[in-house]
Structures are given as C-alpha cells and as structure tokens.
C-alpha positions in Angstrom: 50.9 187.3 10.4 47.6 185.5 10.0 47.2 182.2 11.8 44.4 179.7 11.9 43.1 177.2 14.5 40.3 174.6 14.2 38.4 174.2 17.5 35.4 172.3 18.7 34.6 175.0 21.3 35.3 178.8 20.9 38.6 179.7 22.5 38.4 181.7 25.8 41.1 184.4 25.2 43.5 185.7 27.9 42.1 189.3 27.4 38.3 188.9 27.2 37.6 192.6 26.4 39.8 192.8 23.3 39.9 189.0 22.6 43.6 188.7 22.7 45.7 185.6 23.6 49.4 185.0 24.1 49.3 181.5 22.5 47.6 180.2 19.4 44.9 177.7 20.3 45.8 174.1 19.6 43.9 172.8 16.6 42.1 169.5 16.6 43.3 167.2 13.9 40.1 165.2 13.4 36.5 165.0 14.3 33.3 163.2 13.2 30.9 164.5 10.6 28.2 165.7 12.9 30.5 167.7 15.2 30.1 171.5 15.1 33.4 173.3 15.0 34.9 176.7 14.2 37.9 178.0 12.2 39.4 180.8 14.2 41.5 183.4 12.5 44.1 185.2 14.6 46.5 188.0 13.7 49.6 189.5 15.3 52.4 191.8 14.4 55.9 190.8 13.2 59.2 192.5 13.7 60.5 194.7 16.4 57.4 196.9 17.0 53.6 196.6 16.9 51.8 197.0 13.6 48.8 199.3 13.2 45.9 198.0 11.1 42.5 199.3 10.2 41.3 196.8 7.6 41.8 193.1 7.0 40.3 190.7 4.4 40.8 187.3 3.0 39.0 184.4 1.1 38.5 180.9 2.6 37.7 177.7 0.8 36.7 174.2 2.0 35.4 170.9 0.8 31.7 171.5 0.7 30.4 167.9 0.5 31.8 167.2 4.0 30.6 170.3 6.0 29.0 173.7 5.6 30.0 177.2 6.8 26.9 178.5 8.4 27.9 181.6 10.4 30.7 184.1 10.9 31.4 186.4 13.8 34.2 189.0 14.1 36.5 189.5 17.0 35.8 192.3 19.5 38.8 194.3 18.3 37.4 194.4 14.8 34.3 196.3 15.8 33.8 198.3 12.6 31.7 197.4 9.6 32.3 193.9 8.4 31.1 191.9 5.4 31.4 188.4 3.8 29.7 186.2 1.2 29.3 182.5 1.9 28.9 180.4 -1.2 28.5 176.9 0.2 27.7 175.4 -3.2 31.3 176.2 -4.3 32.7 175.8 -0.8 34.0 179.4 -0.6 33.8 182.4 1.7 34.6 185.4 -0.4 35.8 188.8 0.9 35.7 188.0 4.6 36.3 191.7 5.5 36.6 193.2 8.9 37.5 196.8 10.0 38.3 198.8 13.1 38.9 202.4 14.0 42.5 201.4 14.5 44.3 198.8 16.6 47.9 198.0 17.2 48.9 194.4 16.6 51.5 193.4 19.2 54.2 190.9 18.4 53.7 188.9 21.5 49.9 188.6 21.5 47.4 187.3 19.0 44.2 189.3 18.2 41.0 187.4 17.2 39.9 188.6 13.7 37.0 186.2 13.1 35.4 182.8 13.7 33.9 180.8 10.9 31.4 178.2 12.2 30.9 174.8 10.5 28.3 172.1 10.8 26.7 169.3 8.8 23.8 170.5 6.7 22.3 167.5 4.8 20.1 169.8 2.7 23.4 171.2 1.3 24.6 167.7 0.4 26.9 167.3 3.4 27.6 163.6 4.0 30.8 161.7 5.0 29.8 158.4 3.4 30.8 154.9 4.3 33.1 153.5 1.6 31.7 150.0 1.0 34.2 149.4 -1.8 37.3 149.8 0.3 36.0 149.6 3.9 37.7 152.9 4.7 36.5 155.5 7.1 38.9 158.1 6.1 39.9 160.6 7.4 38.7 162.9 4.7 40.4 166.3 4.6 38.2 169.4 4.8 40.8 170.9 2.5 40.9 174.3 4.2 42.7 177.0 2.2 43.1 180.8 2.6 43.8 183.2 -0.3 43.9 186.9 -1.2 45.0 188.2 2.2 45.0 192.0 2.3 45.6 194.5 5.2 45.9 198.2 5.3 46.2 201.1 7.7 45.5 204.8 7.3 48.8 205.3 5.4 49.4 202.3 3.2 48.8 198.7 2.3 50.5 196.3 4.6 52.5 193.2 3.7 51.0 190.3 5.5 52.1 186.7 5.8 50.1 183.5 6.4 51.0 180.6 8.6 50.3 177.0 7.3 46.7 176.1 7.4 45.9 173.3 9.9 44.7 170.0 8.5 41.3 168.7 9.7 40.3 165.1 9.0 36.6 164.1 9.2 35.3 160.6 9.9 31.8 159.2 9.3 29.4 158.3 12.1 29.6 154.6 11.6 26.2 153.8 13.1 24.5 155.5 10.2 24.8 152.5 8.1 22.5 153.7 5.3 24.0 157.2 5.2 20.8 159.1 5.7 22.2 161.3 8.4 20.3 159.7 11.3 20.6 156.5 13.4 17.2 154.8 13.2 15.3 151.7 12.4 16.6 151.5 8.8 20.1 151.3 10.3 18.9 148.7 12.9 17.5 146.6 10.1 20.9 146.6 8.4 22.6 145.8 11.7 20.5 142.7 12.6 21.1 141.1 9.2 24.8 140.8 10.0 24.6 140.3 13.8 26.6 137.3 14.9 28.8 137.2 11.7 32.5 136.9 11.8 34.4 139.8 10.1 37.8 139.6 8.5 38.1 142.1 5.7 36.1 144.9 4.0 34.9 142.3 1.6 32.5 141.3 4.3 30.4 144.3 3.3 27.9 145.6 5.9 29.3 143.4 8.6 32.7 145.2 8.3 31.1 148.4 9.3 28.7 146.9 11.8 31.7 145.5 13.7 32.0 148.9 15.4 34.8 148.0 17.8 36.7 145.9 15.3 36.7 142.7 17.3 36.4 140.7 14.1 32.8 139.8 14.9 29.4 141.6 15.1 28.4 141.0 18.7 26.8 142.4 21.8 29.5 145.0 22.4 28.7 146.4 18.9 25.0 146.3 19.7 25.6 148.2 23.0 27.3 151.0 21.0 24.4 151.1 18.6 21.8 151.3 21.4 23.6 154.2 23.0 23.4 156.2 19.8 20.0 155.1 18.5 17.7 157.9 17.7 20.4 160.5 17.2 20.9 162.4 14.0 23.1 165.1 12.4 21.9 167.7 14.9 23.4 165.8 17.8 27.2 166.0 18.0 27.4 164.0 21.2 28.1 160.6 19.6 29.7 157.7 21.6 32.4 155.7 19.8 34.6 152.8 20.8 38.0 153.9 22.2 39.8 152.4 19.2 37.8 154.2 16.6 39.0 155.1 14.0 42.6 153.9 14.6 41.6 150.2 14.5 39.9 150.8 11.1 43.2 151.8 9.4 43.6 149.5 6.4 47.0 147.8 6.1 48.8 148.7 2.9 49.8 145.0 2.3 46.2 143.9 2.4 46.6 141.9 5.6 44.2 141.8 8.5 43.3 145.0 10.3 44.7 145.2 13.8 42.0 145.3 16.4 43.9 146.6 19.4 41.9 146.1 22.5 38.8 145.6 20.5 37.5 148.9 21.6 35.1 147.5 24.2 36.8 149.4 27.0 34.7 152.5 26.8 33.0 155.2 24.9 33.6 158.9 24.5 31.7 162.0 23.3 32.0 162.5 19.6 33.5 166.0 19.6 37.0 166.1 18.1 40.1 166.8 20.2 43.7 167.7 19.6 45.0 164.4 20.8 43.4 162.5 17.9 40.7 160.9 20.1 37.4 160.9 18.3 36.0 159.6 21.6 38.1 159.3 24.7 35.9 158.4 27.6 36.3 155.5 30.0 34.1 152.5 30.6 33.9 148.8 31.4 33.9 145.9 29.0 30.5 144.5 27.9 29.9 141.1 29.5 30.1 138.0 27.2 26.9 136.0 26.6 26.0 134.3 29.8 24.1 131.3 28.5 24.3 129.2 25.4 22.4 125.8 25.3 23.4 123.4 22.6 21.2 120.7 21.3 19.9 118.7 24.3 18.1 116.1 22.1 18.7 115.2 18.5 16.7 117.6 16.3 15.8 120.0 19.1 17.7 123.3 19.3 17.0 126.0 21.9 18.3 129.6 21.1 21.0 130.9 23.4 21.1 134.3 25.0 22.9 135.8 22.1 20.3 134.7 19.6 17.4 135.5 21.9 18.7 139.0 22.5 18.9 139.6 18.8 15.4 138.3 18.2 13.8 140.4 20.9 15.3 143.6 19.5 14.3 142.5 16.0 10.7 141.9 17.0 10.2 145.0 19.1 10.5 148.6 17.8 11.8 150.3 21.0 11.3 154.0 21.3 14.3 155.9 22.4 14.8 155.8 26.2 12.1 153.2 26.7 12.1 151.6 30.1 11.4 147.9 30.4 9.5 147.2 33.7 9.4 143.5 33.4 10.6 140.7 31.1 9.1 137.2 31.6 9.2 134.0 29.7 7.4 130.6 29.6 7.4 127.5 27.6 4.3 125.6 26.5 3.1 122.9 24.1 0.8 124.0 21.3 -1.7 121.4 20.3 -2.3 121.2 16.6 -4.9 119.4 14.7 -2.7 116.4 14.4 0.0 115.0 16.6 2.8 116.0 14.2 1.7 119.6 14.4 2.3 120.0 18.1 5.2 122.4 18.8 7.0 123.7 21.9 6.7 127.5 22.0 8.7 129.9 24.1 6.6 133.0 24.9 8.4 136.2 25.9 6.5 139.1 27.4 7.9 142.6 27.8 6.1 145.3 29.8 7.2 148.9 29.5 6.5 151.8 31.9 3.1 152.3 30.2 2.1 148.7 31.1 2.0 147.9 27.4 2.8 144.3 26.7 4.7 143.1 23.7 4.6 139.3 23.1 7.1 137.3 21.0 6.8 133.6 20.4 9.7 131.4 19.4 9.2 127.9 18.2 11.7 125.3 19.3 12.7 123.7 16.0 12.3 119.9 16.1 9.8 117.0 16.0 11.2 115.0 19.0 8.9 116.8 21.5 5.4 116.5 20.0 3.3 115.2 22.8 2.3 116.3 26.3 4.0 113.3 27.8 7.3 114.1 26.1 7.0 117.8 27.0 6.5 116.8 30.7 9.5 114.5 30.5 11.7 117.5 29.5 9.8 120.1 31.4 12.4 120.5 34.2 15.1 121.0 31.6 13.1 123.5 29.7 12.0 125.4 32.8 15.7 125.7 33.9 16.5 127.0 30.4 13.7 129.6 30.4 14.6 130.8 33.9 18.3 131.2 33.2 18.1 132.7 29.7 15.4 135.2 30.8 17.5 136.4 33.7 20.5 136.8 31.4 18.6 138.6 28.7 16.8 140.9 31.1 20.2 142.0 32.5 21.5 142.8 29.1 18.4 144.7 28.1 18.4 146.8 31.3 22.1 147.6 30.8 21.7 148.5 27.1 18.6 150.6 27.6 20.0 152.4 30.6 23.1 153.3 28.5 20.9 154.7 25.8 19.1 157.0 28.1 22.2 158.6 29.7 
C-alpha cells in the first residue's frame, strides 16, 4: 500500500535509522502560497505477512502555476540507485524510482519511500493571484495525483494499491496587493489609497482585499498587519495573518454580506500551514482604536485626527524595514504670505530615526478663518493642546507598529 502525507516540516519517524513509523503523518489541509512543504510517500505491506520489495516507482502530478517541485530525497531504507525527472512546465514528476537491496514491508509499520519538496518559484510562473473579479481567496487545489505505480522483488512484479491522495488548498498572501511576489512600497501605495474606506462586498475592489481582518473597514488593525509583513517576499514563509483568515473571506452563496467573525484583530500567526486548518494561529491583543479625533472647532477649519495623521505620516515617509523612530515631535505655526489671505496655519511633524536623520512633513490646516497672527494667538491654546495630544497618540501607534515589524 502506498500512502501520501502533505507536511510543512519533514516527519520525524519512530525508527530514525530505517525511517519507519507506526502511524501515517497527519496531512495539512491548507497553507499559503509562500510556504515550503513536502509530499511524503510511505509504503507498507498488506495481508497477513510482510511483503518483500526491491524496486518501487510512480509518477506524480500537480498544478504547476501554484507551486513548484524543487527537490526529491529518498528514504533511508531505499538506499540503492534512484532516479526521477521533474518537468515543472507540465507539473509532472516522471518515473520517481527508488531501489534497495531488499527490505521487508511490515503490515504494522510504514516505511518512507521519498519526500518531494515544493516551494514558490516566481520564475516558473508560480503565483496564487488575488481574484479581483470575485473577491475570492480560494483555496486553490494543488491537484496532487499519483499514477503508474509499480513494485517488484527478485521473483515477480507486485500488486500495489494506493490510498486516496490528500487534498491541499493554497491561499494567496493577501498583503501582496499587486501580485509581484513581494510586500513592498508598491503594495503600500495600493493600501493607502483605500485606507479609511468602508468595505461591504468584493465590488469594493482593492479595499475588499486591504480589509485584511474583514472588519468591514480598512483601518489601523489592517495597517498593523501590513507593517508586520512589510519587506517580506516569496522566500519568507513566516507570514503573519489575522486569526480569521481565510475563514472570514468565504463568500456567501446567496450573495449576502460576508461574516466577519471576531474581525480577526485578536492575534496573528506564522504562515505555515497546519492540519487544523489554521493558516495562522498565534495569539495576540486587539489593536487600540484611534485615540484622538478633533472635529471642526471653527467653521471652515478642520484639523486631521489621529487616524488621518497616522496615514499621512506613513504615506510621506518611506520607512526602511525595522526602522527605529527615536523621536516624534510636532508644532504649529502661522506662515506669513505676501498678502493677508495667503497666511496659513501649518502643522510641522519631525521624525528622527536611530541615525539622527530628520524627516519633516508639513500639513496645512484647511481654512481661511485663521489668517492673522492675532487670530492664531487667540486659538493657540486650543491648537497646542491638539498638537500635544495627537503627537502622543501617533507616536504610540508608530512605536507599536514598528516594534511589531521588527519581531
């Protein structure tokens, strides 16, 4: 009997010397597109007595646009000459053939025949793309199939059966919004264009995918997930996902609203697949809501709240991965134009990183009601309180987000 298991990490057998195990490893049912995994092939005897075997071969096929077979290793019991031909263009492994001087396949133990290793290889066309037409994230079946099983011993060909092939579903890395197999500034540019938007259905386009935790809005919790994964690419399988991904993304058949569960803000998990259907299963605490939002304090004059300011800071500064902000300060002043009507209140934000490099951003308070020094002084107490509170709130959010991204 030939059996298969899909595992994220190579199985540690009960008998290390001969790579034998009493139980078939549990297969994971899903994983994300950048996870590296292996298809393990195990064999055991059937009937009342062990079966002697010297030679075993089979063909294996898979969906090649989702992942690539990159390497094969034979089990220690099959220590004779082995051969195989990987044709990733067609998604086939032909004549996976292993031999041995002679082993006896017990009926109560499984012997490892071979491991086939898979990973994303963009150069081969591997890409689990976001479906912007339907809003679906899959899962997309790897469509594993085995064929042409053959076994023999010194006396005759052997009749060999095959157990059902496990089903593996693969999900996209949702932070790679432009599907270029990396999470970078291009994805960040896509994200900020929909930041703050409400999200109801896949018809909302990019916003549907940028609502990573399916809270029906693209907000700070989504930004926190993005920051944690910023700078990673297809070579990094340790991707952090909301706890409700991908279950909360399941599209209802009747076209109604997608359920959002606990909004997925409760924690993150490493991206490796697991047999319990958790793409990511770590724990964590909820991201805090915006601390400060100041509405219009005088007709025609609007000050940005923490939410908007947080977005503008990250839009204006190209943070390097794992950057550390040493200080964030803000101040308000009145610019003096050539004419009275050209005077504007300007909020200046200065960020200093560990290299003592300063980045300065200026935000203009929109309105014409404060256009003189006397009027600015009249509202200076209000503006000073605003600057102090919003800077404190934003700095806390920045520190938390950047600390998470460096873990």
